[in-house]
Each structure stands twice: as C-alpha cells, then as structure tokens.
N, CA, C and O atoms as a Maestro MAE file, in Angstrom:
{
 s_m_m2io_version
 :::
 2.0.0
}

f_m_ct {
 s_m_title
 :::
 protein
 m_atom[260] {
  # First column is atom index #
  i_m_mmod_type
  r_m_x_coord
  r_m_y_coord
  r_m_z_coord
  i_m_residue_number
  s_m_chain_name
  s_m_pdb_residue_name
  s_m_pdb_atom_name
  i_m_atomic_number
  :::
  1 25 -1.305 -13.557 -14.813 1 A "MET " " N  " 7
  2 3 -1.480 -12.510 -13.837 1 A "MET " " CA " 6
  3 2 -0.104 -11.984 -13.457 1 A "MET " " C  " 6
  4 15 0.793 -12.753 -13.112 1 A "MET " " O  " 8
  5 25 0.054 -10.664 -13.525 2 A "GLU " " N  " 7
  6 3 1.328 -10.030 -13.182 2 A "GLU " " CA " 6
  7 2 1.072 -8.805 -12.317 2 A "GLU " " C  " 6
  8 15 0.140 -8.042 -12.570 2 A "GLU " " O  " 8
  9 25 1.898 -8.622 -11.300 3 A "LEU " " N  " 7
  10 3 1.834 -7.416 -10.484 3 A "LEU " " CA " 6
  11 2 2.523 -6.299 -11.260 3 A "LEU " " C  " 6
  12 15 3.702 -6.412 -11.597 3 A "LEU " " O  " 8
  13 25 1.797 -5.229 -11.543 4 A "LYS " " N  " 7
  14 3 2.360 -4.121 -12.307 4 A "LYS " " CA " 6
  15 2 2.556 -2.871 -11.470 4 A "LYS " " C  " 6
  16 15 3.350 -2.002 -11.830 4 A "LYS " " O  " 8
  17 25 1.853 -2.770 -10.375 5 A "ASP " " N  " 7
  18 3 1.962 -1.591 -9.526 5 A "ASP " " CA " 6
  19 2 1.385 -1.941 -8.171 5 A "ASP " " C  " 6
  20 15 0.530 -2.821 -8.066 5 A "ASP " " O  " 8
  21 25 1.841 -1.268 -7.143 6 A "PHE " " N  " 7
  22 3 1.229 -1.461 -5.840 6 A "PHE " " CA " 6
  23 2 1.469 -0.229 -4.988 6 A "PHE " " C  " 6
  24 15 2.406 0.534 -5.222 6 A "PHE " " O  " 8
  25 25 0.624 -0.052 -4.017 7 A "ARG " " N  " 7
  26 3 0.761 1.017 -3.059 7 A "ARG " " CA " 6
  27 2 0.239 0.522 -1.721 7 A "ARG " " C  " 6
  28 15 -0.853 -0.042 -1.654 7 A "ARG " " O  " 8
  29 25 0.991 0.723 -0.673 8 A "ARG " " N  " 7
  30 3 0.528 0.350 0.665 8 A "ARG " " CA " 6
  31 2 -0.279 1.527 1.214 8 A "ARG " " C  " 6
  32 15 0.199 2.661 1.240 8 A "ARG " " O  " 8
  33 25 -1.501 1.245 1.649 9 A "VAL " " N  " 7
  34 3 -2.387 2.273 2.185 9 A "VAL " " CA " 6
  35 2 -2.856 1.821 3.558 9 A "VAL " " C  " 6
  36 15 -3.449 0.751 3.700 9 A "VAL " " O  " 8
  37 25 -2.588 2.637 4.564 10 A "SER " " N  " 7
  38 3 -3.052 2.324 5.918 10 A "SER " " CA " 6
  39 2 -4.385 3.027 6.160 10 A "SER " " C  " 6
  40 15 -4.542 4.210 5.856 10 A "SER " " O  " 8
  41 25 -5.337 2.285 6.708 11 A "LEU " " N  " 7
  42 3 -6.656 2.837 6.984 11 A "LEU " " CA " 6
  43 2 -7.049 2.568 8.422 11 A "LEU " " C  " 6
  44 15 -6.798 1.488 8.956 11 A "LEU " " O  " 8
  45 25 -7.665 3.557 9.041 12 A "ALA " " N  " 7
  46 3 -8.272 3.356 10.352 12 A "ALA " " CA " 6
  47 2 -9.607 2.640 10.133 12 A "ALA " " C  " 6
  48 15 -10.156 2.694 9.033 12 A "ALA " " O  " 8
  49 25 -10.132 1.978 11.147 13 A "PRO " " N  " 7
  50 3 -11.437 1.315 10.988 13 A "PRO " " CA " 6
  51 2 -12.493 2.298 10.478 13 A "PRO " " C  " 6
  52 15 -12.684 3.373 11.046 13 A "PRO " " O  " 8
  53 25 -13.178 1.908 9.390 14 A "GLY " " N  " 7
  54 3 -14.231 2.740 8.802 14 A "GLY " " CA " 6
  55 2 -13.725 3.836 7.870 14 A "GLY " " C  " 6
  56 15 -14.529 4.513 7.229 14 A "GLY " " O  " 8
  57 25 -12.421 4.023 7.784 15 A "GLU " " N  " 7
  58 3 -11.858 5.067 6.925 15 A "GLU " " CA " 6
  59 2 -11.809 4.595 5.476 15 A "GLU " " C  " 6
  60 15 -11.631 3.409 5.199 15 A "GLU " " O  " 8
  61 25 -11.970 5.550 4.557 16 A "ARG " " N  " 7
  62 3 -11.879 5.259 3.127 16 A "ARG " " CA " 6
  63 2 -10.891 6.231 2.493 16 A "ARG " " C  " 6
  64 15 -10.780 7.384 2.910 16 A "ARG " " O  " 8
  65 25 -10.187 5.758 1.495 17 A "LYS " " N  " 7
  66 3 -9.271 6.601 0.723 17 A "LYS " " CA " 6
  67 2 -9.394 6.218 -0.745 17 A "LYS " " C  " 6
  68 15 -9.697 5.074 -1.081 17 A "LYS " " O  " 8
  69 25 -9.157 7.185 -1.599 18 A "THR " " N  " 7
  70 3 -9.099 6.936 -3.031 18 A "THR " " CA " 6
  71 2 -7.636 6.773 -3.426 18 A "THR " " C  " 6
  72 15 -6.790 7.591 -3.066 18 A "THR " " O  " 8
  73 25 -7.349 5.711 -4.168 19 A "VAL " " N  " 7
  74 3 -6.000 5.456 -4.658 19 A "VAL " " CA " 6
  75 2 -6.091 5.413 -6.180 19 A "VAL " " C  " 6
  76 15 -6.942 4.717 -6.733 19 A "VAL " " O  " 8
  77 25 -5.226 6.147 -6.851 20 A "GLU " " N  " 7
  78 3 -5.250 6.201 -8.309 20 A "GLU " " CA " 6
  79 2 -3.991 5.570 -8.882 20 A "GLU " " C  " 6
  80 15 -2.895 5.737 -8.346 20 A "GLU " " O  " 8
  81 25 -4.165 4.840 -9.983 21 A "PHE " " N  " 7
  82 3 -3.064 4.257 -10.736 21 A "PHE " " CA " 6
  83 2 -3.218 4.681 -12.187 21 A "PHE " " C  " 6
  84 15 -4.337 4.770 -12.692 21 A "PHE " " O  " 8
  85 25 -2.131 4.936 -12.847 22 A "THR " " N  " 7
  86 3 -2.150 5.234 -14.278 22 A "THR " " CA " 6
  87 2 -1.676 3.990 -15.016 22 A "THR " " C  " 6
  88 15 -0.590 3.473 -14.752 22 A "THR " " O  " 8
  89 25 -2.497 3.519 -15.937 23 A "ILE " " N  " 7
  90 3 -2.156 2.330 -16.725 23 A "ILE " " CA " 6
  91 2 -1.572 2.815 -18.039 23 A "ILE " " C  " 6
  92 15 -2.291 3.324 -18.899 23 A "ILE " " O  " 8
  93 25 -0.269 2.655 -18.189 24 A "THR " " N  " 7
  94 3 0.440 3.119 -19.378 24 A "THR " " CA " 6
  95 2 0.638 1.948 -20.348 24 A "THR " " C  " 6
  96 15 0.540 0.789 -19.943 24 A "THR " " O  " 8
  97 25 0.913 2.237 -21.611 25 A "PRO " " N  " 7
  98 3 1.195 1.149 -22.549 25 A "PRO " " CA " 6
  99 2 2.330 0.251 -22.074 25 A "PRO " " C  " 6
  100 15 2.301 -0.957 -22.307 25 A "PRO " " O  " 8
  101 25 3.329 0.829 -21.410 26 A "ASP " " N  " 7
  102 3 4.443 0.026 -20.917 26 A "ASP " " CA " 6
  103 2 3.971 -1.050 -19.934 26 A "ASP " " C  " 6
  104 15 4.516 -2.154 -19.916 26 A "ASP " " O  " 8
  105 25 2.975 -0.736 -19.129 27 A "LYS " " N  " 7
  106 3 2.463 -1.712 -18.157 27 A "LYS " " CA " 6
  107 2 1.668 -2.829 -18.827 27 A "LYS " " C  " 6
  108 15 1.460 -3.883 -18.227 27 A "LYS " " O  " 8
  109 25 1.225 -2.612 -20.058 28 A "LEU " " N  " 7
  110 3 0.469 -3.627 -20.793 28 A "LEU " " CA " 6
  111 2 1.322 -4.344 -21.835 28 A "LEU " " C  " 6
  112 15 0.837 -5.249 -22.513 28 A "LEU " " O  " 8
  113 25 2.582 -3.950 -21.968 29 A "SER " " N  " 7
  114 3 3.421 -4.498 -23.029 29 A "SER " " CA " 6
  115 2 4.120 -5.787 -22.611 29 A "SER " " C  " 6
  116 15 4.217 -6.120 -21.430 29 A "SER " " O  " 8
  117 25 4.599 -6.492 -23.619 30 A "PHE " " N  " 7
  118 3 5.388 -7.708 -23.411 30 A "PHE " " CA " 6
  119 2 6.347 -7.835 -24.586 30 A "PHE " " C  " 6
  120 15 6.214 -7.115 -25.576 30 A "PHE " " O  " 8
  121 25 7.306 -8.741 -24.486 31 A "LEU " " N  " 7
  122 3 8.246 -8.964 -25.581 31 A "LEU " " CA " 6
  123 2 7.648 -9.955 -26.573 31 A "LEU " " C  " 6
  124 15 7.212 -11.041 -26.190 31 A "LEU " " O  " 8
  125 25 7.631 -9.576 -27.853 32 A "ASP " " N  " 7
  126 3 7.111 -10.483 -28.871 32 A "ASP " " CA " 6
  127 2 8.203 -11.470 -29.306 32 A "ASP " " C  " 6
  128 15 9.280 -11.492 -28.711 32 A "ASP " " O  " 8
  129 25 7.941 -12.272 -30.320 33 A "LEU " " N  " 7
  130 3 8.899 -13.281 -30.774 33 A "LEU " " CA " 6
  131 2 10.219 -12.681 -31.261 33 A "LEU " " C  " 6
  132 15 11.262 -13.334 -31.209 33 A "LEU " " O  " 8
  133 25 10.166 -11.430 -31.736 34 A "ASP " " N  " 7
  134 3 11.372 -10.740 -32.197 34 A "ASP " " CA " 6
  135 2 12.027 -9.915 -31.086 34 A "ASP " " C  " 6
  136 15 12.909 -9.097 -31.347 34 A "ASP " " O  " 8
  137 25 11.584 -10.140 -29.840 35 A "MET " " N  " 7
  138 3 12.120 -9.449 -28.666 35 A "MET " " CA " 6
  139 2 11.898 -7.939 -28.714 35 A "MET " " C  " 6
  140 15 12.718 -7.169 -28.214 35 A "MET " " O  " 8
  141 25 10.780 -7.519 -29.322 36 A "ARG " " N  " 7
  142 3 10.396 -6.113 -29.345 36 A "ARG " " CA " 6
  143 2 9.227 -5.933 -28.393 36 A "ARG " " C  " 6
  144 15 8.352 -6.794 -28.306 36 A "ARG " " O  " 8
  145 25 9.212 -4.815 -27.682 37 A "ARG " " N  " 7
  146 3 8.088 -4.504 -26.802 37 A "ARG " " CA " 6
  147 2 6.853 -4.230 -27.649 37 A "ARG " " C  " 6
  148 15 6.918 -3.474 -28.618 37 A "ARG " " O  " 8
  149 25 5.742 -4.834 -27.291 38 A "THR " " N  " 7
  150 3 4.508 -4.639 -28.038 38 A "THR " " CA " 6
  151 2 3.317 -4.677 -27.093 38 A "THR " " C  " 6
  152 15 3.376 -5.263 -26.012 38 A "THR " " O  " 8
  153 25 2.244 -4.045 -27.521 39 A "VAL " " N  " 7
  154 3 0.959 -4.121 -26.818 39 A "VAL " " CA " 6
  155 2 -0.046 -4.619 -27.836 39 A "VAL " " C  " 6
  156 15 -0.254 -3.982 -28.869 39 A "VAL " " O  " 8
  157 25 -0.665 -5.743 -27.557 40 A "GLU " " N  " 7
  158 3 -1.667 -6.285 -28.477 40 A "GLU " " CA " 6
  159 2 -3.048 -5.770 -28.113 40 A "GLU " " C  " 6
  160 15 -3.356 -5.590 -26.934 40 A "GLU " " O  " 8
  161 25 -3.885 -5.530 -29.123 41 A "PRO " " N  " 7
  162 3 -5.258 -5.141 -28.828 41 A "PRO " " CA " 6
  163 2 -5.995 -6.300 -28.153 41 A "PRO " " C  " 6
  164 15 -5.663 -7.468 -28.352 41 A "PRO " " O  " 8
  165 25 -6.980 -5.956 -27.369 42 A "GLY " " N  " 7
  166 3 -7.783 -6.971 -26.702 42 A "GLY " " CA " 6
  167 2 -8.221 -6.501 -25.332 42 A "GLY " " C  " 6
  168 15 -8.055 -5.334 -24.976 42 A "GLY " " O  " 8
  169 25 -8.776 -7.415 -24.574 43 A "TRP " " N  " 7
  170 3 -9.299 -7.117 -23.248 43 A "TRP " " CA " 6
  171 2 -8.289 -7.507 -22.172 43 A "TRP " " C  " 6
  172 15 -7.671 -8.569 -22.236 43 A "TRP " " O  " 8
  173 25 -8.136 -6.636 -21.192 44 A "PHE " " N  " 7
  174 3 -7.275 -6.877 -20.045 44 A "PHE " " CA " 6
  175 2 -8.129 -6.809 -18.792 44 A "PHE " " C  " 6
  176 15 -8.994 -5.941 -18.682 44 A "PHE " " O  " 8
  177 25 -7.901 -7.709 -17.847 45 A "ASP " " N  " 7
  178 3 -8.553 -7.653 -16.546 45 A "ASP " " CA " 6
  179 2 -7.642 -6.866 -15.609 45 A "ASP " " C  " 6
  180 15 -6.494 -7.249 -15.381 45 A "ASP " " O  " 8
  181 25 -8.152 -5.777 -15.076 46 A "ILE " " N  " 7
  182 3 -7.415 -4.966 -14.117 46 A "ILE " " CA " 6
  183 2 -7.966 -5.300 -12.737 46 A "ILE " " C  " 6
  184 15 -9.147 -5.091 -12.462 46 A "ILE " " O  " 8
  185 25 -7.105 -5.819 -11.875 47 A "MET " " N  " 7
  186 3 -7.538 -6.264 -10.548 47 A "MET " " CA " 6
  187 2 -6.911 -5.394 -9.471 47 A "MET " " C  " 6
  188 15 -5.710 -5.126 -9.496 47 A "MET " " O  " 8
  189 25 -7.732 -4.957 -8.528 48 A "VAL " " N  " 7
  190 3 -7.282 -4.129 -7.413 48 A "VAL " " CA " 6
  191 2 -7.826 -4.740 -6.134 48 A "VAL " " C  " 6
  192 15 -9.015 -5.045 -6.040 48 A "VAL " " O  " 8
  193 25 -6.952 -4.920 -5.149 49 A "GLY " " N  " 7
  194 3 -7.419 -5.482 -3.891 49 A "GLY " " CA " 6
  195 2 -6.297 -5.669 -2.899 49 A "GLY " " C  " 6
  196 15 -5.181 -5.183 -3.083 49 A "GLY " " O  " 8
  197 25 -6.623 -6.384 -1.849 50 A "THR " " N  " 7
  198 3 -5.655 -6.597 -0.773 50 A "THR " " CA " 6
  199 2 -4.749 -7.790 -1.031 50 A "THR " " C  " 6
  200 15 -3.730 -7.948 -0.358 50 A "THR " " O  " 8
  201 25 -5.106 -8.636 -1.997 51 A "SER " " N  " 7
  202 3 -4.285 -9.800 -2.336 51 A "SER " " CA " 6
  203 2 -4.730 -10.332 -3.689 51 A "SER " " C  " 6
  204 15 -5.672 -9.812 -4.287 51 A "SER " " O  " 8
  205 25 -4.054 -11.369 -4.172 52 A "SER " " N  " 7
  206 3 -4.457 -11.972 -5.449 52 A "SER " " CA " 6
  207 2 -5.761 -12.752 -5.304 52 A "SER " " C  " 6
  208 15 -6.373 -13.133 -6.302 52 A "SER " " O  " 8
  209 25 -6.184 -12.987 -4.072 53 A "VAL " " N  " 7
  210 3 -7.434 -13.709 -3.819 53 A "VAL " " CA " 6
  211 2 -8.569 -12.736 -3.523 53 A "VAL " " C  " 6
  212 15 -9.700 -12.962 -3.953 53 A "VAL " " O  " 8
  213 25 -8.283 -11.657 -2.795 54 A "LYS " " N  " 7
  214 3 -9.302 -10.677 -2.417 54 A "LYS " " CA " 6
  215 2 -9.119 -9.427 -3.273 54 A "LYS " " C  " 6
  216 15 -8.299 -8.566 -2.957 54 A "LYS " " O  " 8
  217 25 -9.885 -9.333 -4.357 55 A "HIS " " N  " 7
  218 3 -9.740 -8.196 -5.260 55 A "HIS " " CA " 6
  219 2 -11.047 -7.942 -6.011 55 A "HIS " " C  " 6
  220 15 -11.962 -8.765 -6.010 55 A "HIS " " O  " 8
  221 25 -11.099 -6.778 -6.648 56 A "GLN " " N  " 7
  222 3 -12.182 -6.432 -7.562 56 A "GLN " " CA " 6
  223 2 -11.568 -6.317 -8.956 56 A "GLN " " C  " 6
  224 15 -10.404 -5.941 -9.099 56 A "GLN " " O  " 8
  225 25 -12.345 -6.637 -9.967 57 A "THR " " N  " 7
  226 3 -11.833 -6.657 -11.340 57 A "THR " " CA " 6
  227 2 -12.667 -5.738 -12.226 57 A "THR " " C  " 6
  228 15 -13.894 -5.709 -12.127 57 A "THR " " O  " 8
  229 25 -11.988 -4.987 -13.091 58 A "VAL " " N  " 7
  230 3 -12.651 -4.237 -14.157 58 A "VAL " " CA " 6
  231 2 -11.963 -4.627 -15.458 58 A "VAL " " C  " 6
  232 15 -10.806 -5.048 -15.447 58 A "VAL " " O  " 8
  233 25 -12.657 -4.491 -16.565 59 A "LYS " " N  " 7
  234 3 -12.098 -4.830 -17.868 59 A "LYS " " CA " 6
  235 2 -11.657 -3.555 -18.578 59 A "LYS " " C  " 6
  236 15 -12.314 -2.517 -18.502 59 A "LYS " " O  " 8
  237 25 -10.525 -3.663 -19.271 60 A "LEU " " N  " 7
  238 3 -9.982 -2.560 -20.068 60 A "LEU " " CA " 6
  239 2 -9.776 -3.078 -21.483 60 A "LEU " " C  " 6
  240 15 -9.129 -4.105 -21.689 60 A "LEU " " O  " 8
  241 25 -10.329 -2.364 -22.457 61 A "GLU " " N  " 7
  242 3 -10.132 -2.787 -23.844 61 A "GLU " " CA " 6
  243 2 -9.074 -1.905 -24.503 61 A "GLU " " C  " 6
  244 15 -9.157 -0.677 -24.460 61 A "GLU " " O  " 8
  245 25 -8.092 -2.542 -25.107 62 A "VAL " " N  " 7
  246 3 -7.061 -1.850 -25.892 62 A "VAL " " CA " 6
  247 2 -7.420 -2.067 -27.355 62 A "VAL " " C  " 6
  248 15 -7.598 -3.203 -27.796 62 A "VAL " " O  " 8
  249 25 -7.525 -0.971 -28.106 63 A "VAL " " N  " 7
  250 3 -7.873 -1.062 -29.518 63 A "VAL " " CA " 6
  251 2 -6.699 -0.609 -30.368 63 A "VAL " " C  " 6
  252 15 -5.922 0.253 -29.957 63 A "VAL " " O  " 8
  253 25 -6.572 -1.193 -31.554 64 A "ALA " " N  " 7
  254 3 -5.496 -0.835 -32.478 64 A "ALA " " CA " 6
  255 2 -5.846 0.484 -33.152 64 A "ALA " " C  " 6
  256 15 -7.013 0.776 -33.414 64 A "ALA " " O  " 8
  257 25 -4.820 1.270 -33.425 65 A "ARG " " N  " 7
  258 3 -5.032 2.532 -34.150 65 A "ARG " " CA " 6
  259 2 -4.726 2.369 -35.598 65 A "ARG " " C  " 6
  260 15 -4.847 3.323 -36.366 65 A "ARG " " O  " 8
  :::
 }
 m_bond[259] {
  # First column is bond index #
  i_m_from
  i_m_to
  i_m_order
  :::
  1 1 2 1
  2 2 3 1
  3 3 4 2
  4 3 5 1
  5 5 6 1
  6 6 7 1
  7 7 8 2
  8 7 9 1
  9 9 10 1
  10 10 11 1
  11 11 12 2
  12 11 13 1
  13 13 14 1
  14 14 15 1
  15 15 16 2
  16 15 17 1
  17 17 18 1
  18 18 19 1
  19 19 20 2
  20 19 21 1
  21 21 22 1
  22 22 23 1
  23 23 24 2
  24 23 25 1
  25 25 26 1
  26 26 27 1
  27 27 28 2
  28 27 29 1
  29 29 30 1
  30 30 31 1
  31 31 32 2
  32 31 33 1
  33 33 34 1
  34 34 35 1
  35 35 36 2
  36 35 37 1
  37 37 38 1
  38 38 39 1
  39 39 40 2
  40 39 41 1
  41 41 42 1
  42 42 43 1
  43 43 44 2
  44 43 45 1
  45 45 46 1
  46 46 47 1
  47 47 48 2
  48 47 49 1
  49 49 50 1
  50 50 51 1
  51 51 52 2
  52 51 53 1
  53 53 54 1
  54 54 55 1
  55 55 56 2
  56 55 57 1
  57 57 58 1
  58 58 59 1
  59 59 60 2
  60 59 61 1
  61 61 62 1
  62 62 63 1
  63 63 64 2
  64 63 65 1
  65 65 66 1
  66 66 67 1
  67 67 68 2
  68 67 69 1
  69 69 70 1
  70 70 71 1
  71 71 72 2
  72 71 73 1
  73 73 74 1
  74 74 75 1
  75 75 76 2
  76 75 77 1
  77 77 78 1
  78 78 79 1
  79 79 80 2
  80 79 81 1
  81 81 82 1
  82 82 83 1
  83 83 84 2
  84 83 85 1
  85 85 86 1
  86 86 87 1
  87 87 88 2
  88 87 89 1
  89 89 90 1
  90 90 91 1
  91 91 92 2
  92 91 93 1
  93 93 94 1
  94 94 95 1
  95 95 96 2
  96 95 97 1
  97 97 98 1
  98 98 99 1
  99 99 100 2
  100 99 101 1
  101 101 102 1
  102 102 103 1
  103 103 104 2
  104 103 105 1
  105 105 106 1
  106 106 107 1
  107 107 108 2
  108 107 109 1
  109 109 110 1
  110 110 111 1
  111 111 112 2
  112 111 113 1
  113 113 114 1
  114 114 115 1
  115 115 116 2
  116 115 117 1
  117 117 118 1
  118 118 119 1
  119 119 120 2
  120 119 121 1
  121 121 122 1
  122 122 123 1
  123 123 124 2
  124 123 125 1
  125 125 126 1
  126 126 127 1
  127 127 128 2
  128 127 129 1
  129 129 130 1
  130 130 131 1
  131 131 132 2
  132 131 133 1
  133 133 134 1
  134 134 135 1
  135 135 136 2
  136 135 137 1
  137 137 138 1
  138 138 139 1
  139 139 140 2
  140 139 141 1
  141 141 142 1
  142 142 143 1
  143 143 144 2
  144 143 145 1
  145 145 146 1
  146 146 147 1
  147 147 148 2
  148 147 149 1
  149 149 150 1
  150 150 151 1
  151 151 152 2
  152 151 153 1
  153 153 154 1
  154 154 155 1
  155 155 156 2
  156 155 157 1
  157 157 158 1
  158 158 159 1
  159 159 160 2
  160 159 161 1
  161 161 162 1
  162 162 163 1
  163 163 164 2
  164 163 165 1
  165 165 166 1
  166 166 167 1
  167 167 168 2
  168 167 169 1
  169 169 170 1
  170 170 171 1
  171 171 172 2
  172 171 173 1
  173 173 174 1
  174 174 175 1
  175 175 176 2
  176 175 177 1
  177 177 178 1
  178 178 179 1
  179 179 180 2
  180 179 181 1
  181 181 182 1
  182 182 183 1
  183 183 184 2
  184 183 185 1
  185 185 186 1
  186 186 187 1
  187 187 188 2
  188 187 189 1
  189 189 190 1
  190 190 191 1
  191 191 192 2
  192 191 193 1
  193 193 194 1
  194 194 195 1
  195 195 196 2
  196 195 197 1
  197 197 198 1
  198 198 199 1
  199 199 200 2
  200 199 201 1
  201 201 202 1
  202 202 203 1
  203 203 204 2
  204 203 205 1
  205 205 206 1
  206 206 207 1
  207 207 208 2
  208 207 209 1
  209 209 210 1
  210 210 211 1
  211 211 212 2
  212 211 213 1
  213 213 214 1
  214 214 215 1
  215 215 216 2
  216 215 217 1
  217 217 218 1
  218 218 219 1
  219 219 220 2
  220 219 221 1
  221 221 222 1
  222 222 223 1
  223 223 224 2
  224 223 225 1
  225 225 226 1
  226 226 227 1
  227 227 228 2
  228 227 229 1
  229 229 230 1
  230 230 231 1
  231 231 232 2
  232 231 233 1
  233 233 234 1
  234 234 235 1
  235 235 236 2
  236 235 237 1
  237 237 238 1
  238 238 239 1
  239 239 240 2
  240 239 241 1
  241 241 242 1
  242 242 243 1
  243 243 244 2
  244 243 245 1
  245 245 246 1
  246 246 247 1
  247 247 248 2
  248 247 249 1
  249 249 250 1
  250 250 251 1
  251 251 252 2
  252 251 253 1
  253 253 254 1
  254 254 255 1
  255 255 256 2
  256 255 257 1
  257 257 258 1
  258 258 259 1
  259 259 260 2
  :::
 }
}
C-alpha cells in the first residue's frame, strides 16, 4: 500500500463534494530489477477514504498493449 495522491477537503455537516484524481502510469510504476520505471499488467486496488483504515476500494485493471 502506497500513498500516491491526497487532497484535504473540508465539509460542513451533511455536505457532499466530488473529488477527482487522475491515475497516470507514473503513479502505477515502480523500479524493476534493472532500475527502469515499469508498469506491470494486472489488477490494482484503488482506495479512497479518510484514512488507511476507513476507505472504499475499487479495482483497476492494467492491460499490456
């Protein structure tokens, strides 16, 4: 689990807001054994919430071209 983006949003009681994040290949990449940035195909869990304990999860599939 890694924090890739965050935004502080203040809400009044009962208020709702939409917050958008763009998930770029850079946010899904890591250094491979040859120290090159890479993104592997597969499923990623994208979690959004108030903490690492209180969150909602959606799945994102990355496919090879």
